[in-house]
N, C-alpha and C positions, 0 to 999 in steps of 0.2 A: 563580817570579818574585815578589819582594817589593817593594812600592812604598809611598811616603808619600802615601796617598790623601787625607788631611785637611789635609795641609800643616802638621801640628803636630810634625813631627820623628819621629813613631813610624811604624815600618814595619809593614805588614800585607799578608797575602795578598789578592789580588783575590777578590771574592765568588764568582765562578764556580769558582775553584780550591778554595775552601773547600767549596762545595756538592758538587763532584766528590769531594773527600776524604771528606766526610760520607756521601755516597751509597755510595762504595766500602766504607767501614767498615760501614754498615748491611747492604749486600748480603753482605759477608763473614761477618758475624755470623749472618745469616739462613741462609746456606749451611751454616755449622757446625752450627747448631741443626737444620736439616733432615737433614743426614747423621747426626747423633746420634740423631734420632728413628727413622731407618731401620735402625740397627744394633740387633740384639737380642743379649742375652747368649747364649753358646753353650748349647745344650741339654745337660744333664748326661749323661755317658756312664754310664748305669745298667746294671748286670749282674744278672741273675737266675742262680742256680745250679741245675743239674739233677743228680740222682743217682737211685739206686734203693734202696729199703729193702724187703727181701724181694722180692716180685714186683711191687711198685708203684713207679711213677715219682713222684718228689717234686721240688718246687721250693722252693728257699730264697730268700726275698725279704727282703734286709736292709731294715729300716724304722727310722724314727727312734725313739730310746729313749722309752719311755713311751707310744708309740702302739700300736695294735693293728689287725690285719687285720679288715676287715668283710666283704669279698666278693671273688670272683674270676671272671674270664671267660677261657676258653681257646678259641682259634680255630685252625683249620687254615689254614696259609699257602697262598696260591695257588701253583700249579705254576710253577717257574722257567721263564721264557721264554714261557709260555703266557698268563700274566696270569690274570685272574679275580677272584673275590671271596673274602674271608675267610669261612670257614664256622664258625659257632658250634658248639663241641664240648661245652662244659660251662659252666654259670653257676650259682653258688651264693653264699649269704650267711649270715651269723650263724654263725661258727665255734663248734664244740662242745667244743674242748679248748685248753689253754694253748699247746701246740706250734703249732697252726694260727694262733691269735691272734698269736703272736710271729713268724710268717713262714715256718714250715716246713709246706708244703702238700702233702698226699698227694693226687695226682690221683684224683678220684672219691670222696673221703671227707672227713670232718672238718667238715661244715657241716650245720646244721639246716634251712636253707631252700634247697631246690634248685629253681631255675627252669628249668634245662635239664639233664636227666639225663645222666650221663657215658656216653660210648660204651664198649663192651666193651674196646676198645683205643684208646689215644691215638696219633695220628700222630707221626712224628718231627719234622715241621716245624710248630712251634707259635708262636703269638703269645699272650702272657700279659699280662693286665692285673689288677693287684691294687689294690683300694681299701682305704684305712685309715679308721678311725672319724673321723678329722679331715678327711676329704674329699680327701686326697692320693691320687693314682694313680701307681703304679709299673708300668712295662711294659717288655717286651723281646720280641724275636722271635729264635728260634734253631732251627737244624737240629740235632737231637740226634744224637750219634754212634751207630753201630751197637752198640757195646759201651760202655755207660755204667758208671761205677764203681758198685759195689753194696755194700750194708751189710746185716748181719742186723737184724731188727726189734729195737728197743730201743737202737740205737746213739745216743749223745748227739750232737746236731747239732754241737757244738763239736769233735768228733773226726772230722768228715766233711770230704771234699773234694767239689767240685762242678764239673760241666762248664759252661763259659761260652763266650762268643764269643772270649775271650782264651785259651782252653784250660782245662785242669784247674787249679783253685785251691783252696786250703784255706779252711776257714771263716774263719780269721783274715784271710787275704788278701782274701776277698770283703767282709768287714766293713770292712777298711782302705780298700779302693777306694770303698765306699759313703761312708765318712766324708770321703774326699777330694773326692768329687763333690757331696755335700750338706753343706757346712760348717755351715749353719745349719738345724737342724731346729726348726720352730716348733710 
Protein backbone atom coordinates (compact mmCIF):
# COMPACT_ATOMS: atom_id res chain seq x y z
CA UNK A 1 0.00 0.00 0.00
CA UNK A 2 1.51 3.28 -1.10
CA UNK A 3 0.16 6.60 0.15
CA UNK A 4 0.76 10.35 -0.12
CA UNK A 5 1.69 10.87 3.54
CA UNK A 6 2.92 14.49 3.33
CA UNK A 7 0.43 15.74 0.84
CA UNK A 8 3.18 16.85 -1.56
CA UNK A 9 2.21 14.49 -4.37
CA UNK A 10 4.96 11.97 -3.64
CA UNK A 11 3.88 8.50 -2.70
CA UNK A 12 5.65 6.54 0.04
CA UNK A 13 5.25 3.29 1.89
CA UNK A 14 3.92 3.62 5.41
CA UNK A 15 6.61 3.51 8.11
CA UNK A 16 5.40 0.17 9.52
CA UNK A 17 5.72 -1.46 6.09
CA UNK A 18 9.24 -0.08 5.64
CA UNK A 19 10.22 -1.28 9.12
CA UNK A 20 8.90 -4.77 8.38
CA UNK A 21 10.76 -4.87 5.05
CA UNK A 22 13.98 -3.71 6.72
CA UNK A 23 13.54 -6.22 9.56
CA UNK A 24 12.89 -9.02 7.07
CA UNK A 25 16.01 -8.07 5.05
CA UNK A 26 18.18 -7.96 8.21
CA UNK A 27 16.82 -11.31 9.45
CA UNK A 28 17.38 -12.90 6.03
CA UNK A 29 20.96 -11.64 5.89
CA UNK A 30 21.59 -12.90 9.43
CA UNK A 31 20.21 -16.33 8.55
CA UNK A 32 22.43 -16.54 5.45
CA UNK A 33 25.51 -15.57 7.50
CA UNK A 34 24.62 -18.04 10.26
CA UNK A 35 24.15 -20.91 7.79
CA UNK A 36 27.41 -20.03 6.05
CA UNK A 37 29.26 -20.14 9.37
CA UNK A 38 27.85 -23.58 10.12
CA UNK A 39 28.98 -25.11 6.85
CA UNK A 40 32.54 -26.44 6.80
CA UNK A 41 34.36 -27.34 3.64
CA UNK A 42 34.39 -31.11 3.15
CA UNK A 43 37.36 -32.91 4.66
CA UNK A 44 39.79 -34.02 1.98
CA UNK A 45 39.52 -37.69 1.02
CA UNK A 46 43.14 -38.56 1.71
CA UNK A 47 44.52 -42.01 0.88
CA UNK A 48 47.61 -43.68 2.24
CA UNK A 49 48.96 -46.60 0.22
CA UNK A 50 50.15 -49.87 1.77
CA UNK A 51 52.39 -52.58 0.27
CA UNK A 52 55.22 -54.89 1.26
CA UNK A 53 58.90 -54.54 0.47
CA UNK A 54 60.64 -57.80 1.24
CA UNK A 55 59.10 -58.99 4.51
CA UNK A 56 58.15 -55.50 5.82
CA UNK A 57 54.93 -53.55 5.45
CA UNK A 58 55.39 -50.08 3.99
CA UNK A 59 53.14 -47.05 3.85
CA UNK A 60 53.35 -44.51 1.08
CA UNK A 61 52.06 -41.12 2.17
CA UNK A 62 51.86 -38.58 -0.63
CA UNK A 63 52.87 -35.21 0.80
CA UNK A 64 53.17 -31.72 -0.62
CA UNK A 65 56.21 -31.08 -2.85
CA UNK A 66 59.13 -29.59 -0.95
CA UNK A 67 57.80 -30.86 2.41
CA UNK A 68 59.21 -33.76 4.43
CA UNK A 69 57.94 -36.35 6.89
CA UNK A 70 58.91 -35.53 10.48
CA UNK A 71 57.15 -38.27 12.48
CA UNK A 72 54.64 -41.13 12.47
CA UNK A 73 52.13 -42.77 14.78
CA UNK A 74 50.57 -46.15 14.11
CA UNK A 75 47.57 -47.36 16.11
CA UNK A 76 45.59 -50.59 16.11
CA UNK A 77 41.95 -49.88 15.33
CA UNK A 78 39.29 -51.01 17.81
CA UNK A 79 37.55 -54.29 16.98
CA UNK A 80 34.57 -53.85 14.68
CA UNK A 81 31.29 -53.92 16.53
CA UNK A 82 32.96 -54.11 19.95
CA UNK A 83 34.24 -50.57 20.18
CA UNK A 84 37.18 -49.73 22.39
CA UNK A 85 40.22 -47.51 22.17
CA UNK A 86 42.91 -47.08 19.57
CA UNK A 87 46.11 -48.75 20.81
CA UNK A 88 49.45 -47.12 20.03
CA UNK A 89 51.69 -49.59 18.17
CA UNK A 90 54.61 -47.39 17.11
CA UNK A 91 55.61 -43.75 17.36
CA UNK A 92 58.80 -42.38 15.83
CA UNK A 93 60.33 -39.05 14.74
CA UNK A 94 63.30 -37.73 12.77
CA UNK A 95 63.59 -39.85 9.62
CA UNK A 96 67.04 -41.22 8.84
CA UNK A 97 66.85 -41.56 5.04
CA UNK A 98 65.49 -39.72 2.01
CA UNK A 99 62.81 -42.33 1.16
CA UNK A 100 61.30 -41.96 4.64
CA UNK A 101 61.46 -38.15 4.51
CA UNK A 102 59.65 -38.20 1.16
CA UNK A 103 56.78 -40.37 2.44
CA UNK A 104 57.75 -44.04 1.96
CA UNK A 105 57.65 -45.39 5.50
CA UNK A 106 58.83 -48.90 6.38
CA UNK A 107 56.90 -49.94 9.49
CA UNK A 108 59.31 -50.27 12.39
CA UNK A 109 62.35 -48.70 10.68
CA UNK A 110 63.78 -45.51 9.19
CA UNK A 111 63.57 -43.13 12.17
CA UNK A 112 66.26 -41.95 14.59
CA UNK A 113 64.00 -41.04 17.51
CA UNK A 114 61.63 -43.83 18.56
CA UNK A 115 59.19 -42.99 21.35
CA UNK A 116 57.23 -46.24 21.16
CA UNK A 117 59.14 -49.31 19.94
CA UNK A 118 57.43 -51.18 17.09
CA UNK A 119 55.70 -54.48 17.79
CA UNK A 120 57.16 -57.68 16.34
CA UNK A 121 54.19 -57.75 13.96
CA UNK A 122 51.77 -54.98 12.97
CA UNK A 123 48.02 -55.63 12.97
CA UNK A 124 46.02 -55.59 9.75
CA UNK A 125 43.67 -52.89 11.04
CA UNK A 126 45.77 -49.73 11.27
CA UNK A 127 45.27 -46.05 11.83
CA UNK A 128 48.23 -44.01 10.61
CA UNK A 129 49.09 -40.37 11.28
CA UNK A 130 52.06 -38.80 9.52
CA UNK A 131 53.29 -35.36 10.50
CA UNK A 132 55.39 -33.24 8.16
CA UNK A 133 58.04 -30.69 9.05
CA UNK A 134 55.60 -27.85 8.30
CA UNK A 135 53.16 -29.14 10.95
CA UNK A 136 50.65 -30.69 8.54
CA UNK A 137 49.21 -34.09 9.51
CA UNK A 138 48.06 -36.71 7.01
CA UNK A 139 46.09 -39.64 8.37
CA UNK A 140 44.07 -42.61 7.23
CA UNK A 141 42.72 -45.85 8.64
CA UNK A 142 42.58 -49.09 6.73
CA UNK A 143 42.11 -52.80 7.11
CA UNK A 144 44.94 -54.33 5.15
CA UNK A 145 44.11 -57.24 2.84
CA UNK A 146 45.38 -60.72 3.72
CA UNK A 147 47.60 -60.76 0.65
CA UNK A 148 49.19 -57.40 0.00
CA UNK A 149 51.12 -56.66 -3.13
CA UNK A 150 54.83 -57.28 -2.46
CA UNK A 151 58.03 -56.00 -4.05
CA UNK A 152 61.69 -56.98 -3.67
CA UNK A 153 63.93 -54.66 -1.66
CA UNK A 154 65.25 -51.79 -3.74
CA UNK A 155 62.13 -51.41 -5.96
CA UNK A 156 61.70 -47.69 -6.76
CA UNK A 157 58.52 -46.26 -5.25
CA UNK A 158 57.47 -44.90 -8.66
CA UNK A 159 57.21 -48.49 -9.97
CA UNK A 160 54.99 -49.69 -7.11
CA UNK A 161 51.24 -50.06 -6.61
CA UNK A 162 49.58 -49.73 -3.23
CA UNK A 163 46.52 -51.01 -1.37
CA UNK A 164 44.11 -48.20 -0.46
CA UNK A 165 40.51 -47.93 0.65
CA UNK A 166 39.67 -47.50 -3.05
CA UNK A 167 41.47 -50.74 -3.95
CA UNK A 168 44.90 -51.26 -5.49
CA UNK A 169 46.28 -48.16 -7.21
CA UNK A 170 49.55 -47.28 -8.89
CA UNK A 171 52.00 -44.75 -7.49
CA UNK A 172 50.91 -42.27 -10.20
CA UNK A 173 47.20 -42.77 -9.39
CA UNK A 174 47.84 -42.29 -5.67
CA UNK A 175 49.75 -39.06 -6.36
CA UNK A 176 47.05 -37.83 -8.78
CA UNK A 177 44.36 -38.43 -6.15
CA UNK A 178 46.45 -36.52 -3.61
CA UNK A 179 46.88 -33.58 -5.99
CA UNK A 180 43.13 -33.48 -6.65
CA UNK A 181 42.33 -33.45 -2.90
CA UNK A 182 45.03 -30.96 -1.88
CA UNK A 183 45.10 -28.43 -4.73
CA UNK A 184 47.00 -25.92 -2.63
CA UNK A 185 50.03 -27.17 -0.78
CA UNK A 186 51.37 -24.34 1.39
